[in-house]
C-alpha positions as CSV (number, residue, x, y, z in Angstrom):
1,X,0.0,0.1,0.0
2,X,1.4,3.4,-1.0
3,X,1.6,6.3,1.2
4,X,1.3,8.8,-1.6
5,X,-2.4,9.7,-2.6
6,X,-3.0,9.9,-6.3
7,X,-5.6,12.5,-7.4
8,X,-7.5,12.4,-10.7
9,X,-7.6,16.1,-11.0
10,X,-4.3,17.7,-12.0
11,X,-5.6,21.4,-11.7
12,X,-4.0,23.4,-9.0
13,X,-6.2,24.7,-6.1
14,X,-5.9,28.3,-7.6
15,X,-7.2,27.0,-11.0
16,X,-10.1,25.3,-9.3
17,X,-11.1,28.4,-7.3
18,X,-10.8,30.7,-10.3
19,X,-13.1,28.2,-12.3
20,X,-15.5,28.0,-9.3
21,X,-15.8,31.8,-9.0
22,X,-16.5,32.1,-12.7
23,X,-19.0,29.4,-12.7
24,X,-20.9,30.9,-9.7
25,X,-20.8,34.5,-11.0
26,X,-23.2,35.5,-13.7
27,X,-21.3,38.7,-14.3
28,X,-18.0,36.9,-14.7
29,X,-19.7,34.5,-17.0
30,X,-20.9,37.3,-19.0
31,X,-17.4,38.6,-19.3
32,X,-16.1,35.3,-20.5
33,X,-18.9,35.2,-23.2
34,X,-17.7,38.5,-24.2
35,X,-14.2,37.3,-24.6
36,X,-15.4,34.4,-26.7
37,X,-17.4,37.0,-28.9
38,X,-14.2,39.0,-29.3
39,X,-12.4,36.0,-30.5
40,X,-15.3,35.1,-32.9
41,X,-15.0,38.7,-34.4
42,X,-11.4,38.2,-34.8
43,X,-12.0,34.9,-36.5
44,X,-14.6,36.3,-38.9
45,X,-12.1,39.1,-39.7
46,X,-14.1,40.6,-42.8
47,X,-17.3,42.5,-43.1
48,X,-19.4,44.5,-40.7
49,X,-20.3,41.4,-38.5
50,X,-16.8,41.1,-37.4
51,X,-16.9,44.6,-36.0
52,X,-20.4,44.2,-34.6
53,X,-19.6,40.9,-32.8
54,X,-16.3,42.3,-31.4
55,X,-18.1,45.5,-30.2
56,X,-20.8,43.4,-28.4
57,X,-18.1,41.2,-26.9
58,X,-16.2,44.3,-25.5
59,X,-19.5,45.6,-24.1
60,X,-20.1,42.3,-22.3
61,X,-16.5,42.3,-21.0
62,X,-17.0,45.8,-19.7
63,X,-20.4,45.2,-18.1
64,X,-19.2,41.9,-16.6
65,X,-16.1,43.1,-15.1
66,X,-17.3,46.4,-13.8
67,X,-20.5,44.8,-12.5
68,X,-18.5,42.1,-10.6
69,X,-16.1,44.8,-9.2
70,X,-19.0,46.8,-8.0
71,X,-20.6,43.8,-6.3
72,X,-17.4,42.8,-4.7
73,X,-16.8,46.4,-3.5
74,X,-20.2,46.6,-1.9
75,X,-19.7,43.4,-0.1
76,X,-16.4,44.6,1.5
């Protein structure tokens, strides 16, 4: 019998806490969706839809981060 305990999850505790925070916060999830939209706009890269999607994504990131910061500040 080994004295070393093996774990199935290779993520560090910091990674797990960040992922848990994002999963449980609607505002941070909104910011992540915004980042995905910015990347989608970058991938499209032509036409007006690339700019529209990127601007929507930037707006979602701003709303998510500012909203989360405001809620965090009010709870302090």
